[in-house]
Structure formats: structure tokens, C-alpha cells
C-alpha positions in Angstrom: 79.7 41.0 110.8 81.4 44.2 109.6 78.6 46.2 111.1 78.8 44.3 114.4 82.6 44.6 114.5 82.1 48.3 113.8 79.7 48.6 116.7 82.2 46.8 118.9 85.0 49.0 117.9 82.9 52.0 118.6 82.0 50.7 122.1 85.6 49.9 122.8 86.6 53.4 121.8 84.0 54.9 124.1 85.3 52.8 127.0 89.0 53.4 126.3 88.8 57.2 126.1 88.1 57.9 129.8 90.9 55.5 130.8 93.3 57.4 128.7 92.1 60.7 130.2 92.6 59.4 133.8 96.1 58.2 133.0 96.9 61.5 131.5 95.7 63.3 134.6 97.8 61.2 136.9 100.9 61.8 134.8 100.4 65.5 134.1 103.6 67.4 135.1 103.4 69.9 137.9 103.1 73.5 136.8 106.4 75.3 136.5 107.3 78.2 138.7 107.6 81.6 137.2 111.3 82.7 136.8 112.6 84.1 140.0 109.7 82.7 142.1 111.0 79.1 142.7 109.9 77.6 146.1 112.9 77.9 148.4 113.0 76.9 152.0 113.1 80.0 154.2 111.9 82.3 151.4 110.6 85.6 152.6 106.8 85.9 152.6 105.0 87.7 149.9 104.4 91.4 150.7 101.2 93.1 149.7 100.6 96.8 149.9 97.1 97.1 151.1 95.1 100.3 151.7 92.5 100.0 154.4 89.6 102.3 153.4 87.7 101.6 156.6 90.1 101.8 159.5 87.5 100.4 161.9 87.3 97.2 159.9 89.9 95.6 162.2 88.3 96.9 165.4 85.7 95.3 167.6 82.4 97.1 166.7 81.4 97.1 170.4 84.4 98.6 172.2 86.3 100.0 169.2 89.5 98.4 170.4 91.7 96.7 167.8 91.3 93.0 167.4 94.3 91.4 169.0 93.6 87.8 170.1 90.5 85.6 169.9 87.7 86.9 167.8 84.2 85.5 168.0 81.1 85.7 165.8 77.5 84.8 166.0 75.7 82.6 163.4 75.0 85.8 161.4 78.7 86.7 161.2 78.8 89.7 163.6 82.2 89.7 165.1 83.3 90.8 168.6 86.3 90.4 170.9 86.3 88.1 173.9 85.8 90.8 176.5 82.8 92.2 174.7 81.2 88.7 174.3 81.5 88.3 178.1 80.1 91.8 178.7 77.0 91.2 176.5 76.6 87.8 178.2 76.8 85.8 175.1 74.0 87.6 173.2 74.9 89.4 170.0 73.6 93.1 170.3 73.1 93.3 166.5 70.8 90.4 166.0 70.3 88.9 169.5 71.7 85.5 168.3 74.1 83.6 170.7 77.7 84.6 170.4 81.0 83.8 172.1 81.2 80.1 171.0 82.3 80.4 167.4 85.8 81.6 166.5 86.2 83.8 163.5 89.4 82.0 162.3 89.8 83.6 158.9 89.8 87.1 160.4 92.2 86.0 163.2 94.7 84.5 160.7 94.5 87.6 158.4 95.2 90.0 161.3 98.0 87.8 162.7 99.7 87.9 159.3 99.6 91.7 159.0 102.3 94.1 160.0 101.2 97.6 161.0 103.3 100.9 161.1 103.9 102.4 164.4 101.6 105.3 165.4 104.7 107.5 165.6 106.0 106.7 162.1 105.6 110.4 161.2 108.1 111.2 163.9 110.7 108.8 162.5 109.8 105.3 163.8 110.3 102.7 161.0 109.1 99.7 162.9 106.4 97.5 161.4 104.7 95.4 164.1 102.2 92.7 164.6 98.9 93.9 166.1 99.8 91.9 169.3 103.1 93.9 169.6 101.8 97.3 168.6 100.3 98.6 171.8 103.2 97.7 174.0 105.7 99.2 171.6 103.9 102.5 171.3 103.3 102.7 175.1 106.8 101.9 176.4 109.4 101.1 173.8 109.1 103.5 170.9 112.0 105.9 170.9 110.1 108.4 168.7 107.1 108.8 171.0 106.6 112.2 172.6 107.1 112.5 176.4 105.1 115.1 178.5 106.8 117.4 180.9 105.6 116.7 184.5 106.0 120.3 185.8 102.6 121.8 186.6 101.5 124.4 184.0 104.0 123.3 181.4 102.4 122.0 178.2 105.6 120.6 176.6 105.3 117.2 174.9 108.1 116.1 172.6 111.1 114.1 171.8 113.6 116.2 173.7 112.2 116.2 177.2 115.6 116.0 178.9 116.8 119.1 177.1 113.5 120.9 177.7 113.7 120.4 181.5 117.4 121.3 181.6 116.7 124.6 179.7 113.4 125.5 181.3 113.2 124.0 184.7 116.7 123.3 186.1 117.6 125.0 189.3 119.6 124.5 192.5 117.1 122.0 193.8 115.9 124.0 196.9 113.2 126.2 195.3 110.1 124.3 194.2 108.8 121.0 192.8 109.9 121.9 189.3 113.5 122.6 190.1 115.5 119.9 188.3 118.8 118.5 189.7 121.5 117.3 187.3 123.6 114.2 188.1 125.9 111.7 186.3 125.5 108.5 188.2 124.3 109.5 191.7 122.0 112.4 192.8 121.8 113.8 196.3 118.9 116.0 197.1 117.1 117.4 200.1 113.4 116.5 199.9 110.8 118.5 201.8 107.5 116.9 202.8 105.6 119.6 200.8 107.4 118.7 197.6 105.2 116.5 195.4 108.2 115.4 193.3 111.8 116.3 192.3 113.1 116.0 188.7 116.5 114.4 188.3 118.4 114.8 185.1 121.1 112.1 184.2 123.5 114.0 182.1 125.5 111.0 180.8 122.4 109.3 179.2 120.2 112.3 178.7 117.4 110.7 180.7 115.0 112.4 183.1 113.8 110.8 186.3 111.0 111.7 188.7 111.5 111.3 192.4 107.8 111.2 193.5 106.8 112.0 197.1 103.3 110.6 197.8 101.3 111.1 201.0 98.7 108.5 200.3 100.0 106.3 203.1 99.4 106.5 206.9 102.1 107.7 209.3 104.7 108.6 206.6 105.4 109.3 203.0 106.1 107.0 200.0 109.0 107.7 197.7 109.3 106.2 194.2 111.4 106.7 191.1 110.1 106.9 187.5 112.0 107.2 184.3 110.4 109.8 182.0 110.7 108.3 178.6 110.8 105.0 176.7 112.5 101.9 178.0 116.1 101.3 176.9 116.7 99.6 173.6 117.5 95.9 173.5 117.6 93.8 176.6 119.0 96.5 178.8 117.2 97.7 181.9 117.6 100.5 184.4 117.9 99.7 188.1 117.9 102.2 191.0 119.2 102.3 194.6 117.6 104.8 196.9 118.9 105.7 200.4 117.1 108.0 202.8 118.8 109.4 205.9 116.8 110.7 208.8 116.5 114.4 209.5 118.1 115.4 206.3 121.6 114.7 207.6 123.9 113.1 205.0 126.0 111.4 207.6 123.1 110.3 209.9 123.2 106.9 211.4 119.6 106.1 210.7 118.9 105.3 207.1 116.4 103.4 204.9 117.1 102.0 201.4 115.4 100.3 198.5 116.5 99.0 195.1 114.9 97.5 192.0 114.0 98.1 188.4 113.0 101.6 187.3 109.6 101.7 185.6 109.4 103.9 182.5 106.5 106.1 181.3 106.0 108.8 178.8 103.6 110.7 181.0 103.4 110.9 184.8 100.0 109.8 186.1 100.1 112.1 189.1 100.8 111.9 192.9 97.5 110.1 193.6 98.7 107.0 191.6 100.9 105.3 194.1 102.9 102.4 192.5 101.9 98.9 193.8 105.5 98.1 194.3 108.9 99.6 194.0 108.4 102.4 196.5 110.2 103.3 199.8 108.1 104.0 202.9 109.6 106.8 205.0 108.0 107.0 208.5 107.2 110.4 210.0 110.0 109.9 212.5 112.6 110.1 209.8 111.6 113.7 208.7 113.4 116.5 210.4 111.7 119.3 212.4 111.7 121.4 209.3 110.1 118.5 207.4 113.0 117.2 205.2 115.1 114.1 204.5 118.3 113.6 202.6 117.8 111.3 199.6 120.5 109.7 197.5 119.5 108.1 194.2 121.8 105.9 192.1 120.8 104.8 188.7 122.7 102.4 186.4 122.1 100.2 183.4 124.8 97.7 184.0 123.0 96.3 187.1 119.7 96.0 185.2 120.1 92.3 184.5 118.4 91.5 187.8 115.3 93.5 186.7 115.3 91.8 183.3 115.0 88.4 185.1 111.9 89.6 187.1 113.6 90.6 190.4 111.1 92.7 192.4 112.1 96.0 194.2 113.1 95.5 197.8 113.4 97.6 200.9 116.2 97.3 203.3 
């Protein structure tokens, strides 16, 4: 009996032990947070300082453009952007397996969680941007990006384009395409048909503008305005009003006008690139016998709210 009861006790012990273990696991206290790292709502995310040894690791291997949105992979793990998947017609060029149907979610999440320095950080920009914001910031918004001088033969590209044009190219406005005209709120210039552009310097805001004169339209010329530099900070916008009077007479009865938001660019693309909108068509009949018209340009930031809400340039 003692032996049997001993065997029964041993069996009972062997059965009871797992139950105690399961109970202990259910009641185990949650691990404590390290001092200073308690979970708090709205806590700043953890920052990791990462050195990327292979800069092309975050680029599409087919087009070398940075991964920005959807990333796809074939069954063998070769990644490509959406445009390249369409271009190769759904066939991975590395292994010939089908591609374009499987998203590479881990890489998408990793890139979306990263902040990148601006390409012009060496010039003073301290912004850190998501990859989806980086291209637009560097192209149009960065206040530390260099701007190129539009005057033919001038190789200047820097952060003080307004001062450079004022010191190197400003004139009385009647000599050549490179003669810049200074103004405060409104500029009045005589534009000849042979002039490809006129440079207008706004002294109050230290901004430079290009009054472009394109001949890529039949039976007339196309005038447009371009701001040479980044877009204004914040939600502000620049808006222009342009008035052209026939025959170069400032008091002429015949006039044309246009208004709208001013596009911004760090480099002028050239007279052959006619803007799709925002230009004023001036028929041949408006040009004087000497081939000139009088142009008045008004630029202001306080009326830019219409441009910020998507209002398109209009002709009157």
C-alpha cells in the first residue's frame, strides 16, 4: 500500500506540475519599463542614426530613381518601382520571373519611416524630409538651393541671384536682353519683339523675375512671367498682373491684360519651353512699327491667396 500510494503521489506530482506552470505564466507580471522610457501617449519616436554604406540600396535598380511609393518584387525578391514594372511588362529582368503583383511591404514601411537630409544641407538647409517630400522641396521650396543666372554667357549659380543680377546686369532697360530693370511693386518696360526676355528686380523682396517673350505661337508673341528662385515660405504665394498697351504707348486705348499665380523655378528652361498656361498672347497688330509694346507688371504677395486655392491665370 505504501508503494502504491507512493506511486500515486508521484503521478499526482507529475500531473500537477504543468498546471502550476501554466498558472504562473498567466499571472506573470508585465516587464517593467526602463527608467525614463515609460510608454506615454504622443511620445516622440525613437531616433536611430544610420549610415547607409550603399546609397543605391534605396533606389530602383532599373531606373536608379529613389523608391518613393509602391515597391514591387518578384518571387525571388528583386525589387522595382511601379513604372519600371510596367516598362518591363511584368517580367523581372534579373531572373525572368513575373513581377508587379507582389508588394514589398517591409521596404515600403522602412522607407516611409525614414527622414532624409536635404541635398542642400551643406549650404545651410536643416530640413529633414520624408522621401515623398524630398524631391518637391529641393526643386521648388528649399531656400538654400542655388539659382542660375538666365543671362546668356553668364555661368553664375548661387544663393544671391538678385544681388548678382543687380551688380552685373542691371541697366536702363533699353539695351539688350540682359539689361535688368529694378522696381518696387510695379515695373514698366518697353519690350521689343527681338528681346527674348527682360529681367525685373523687385527691390523690396530681393526677388528676380523673368519677363519671357516667346515666338512659338502664330500671328503674335507670348509673354509670361517667371520668378527666379524658390517659392515663398509658408502658405504665401506670388500673383502677377500684366498689362500690354498697343504700339508701346503708355496711354494707349488698346490694351490686353492677364493675372494669376507666378510660377517659381531655380533655372529658366529657355524660350522654346512655352508655359501651358499663365501667358498673355499679344497679336502682331499690337506691336508698333518699330516692333515694341509697353508692358506693365505688378507683383504682390498679399493677393496670392487666390493662387493658393488653385485659381488659374486668366486673360482679359
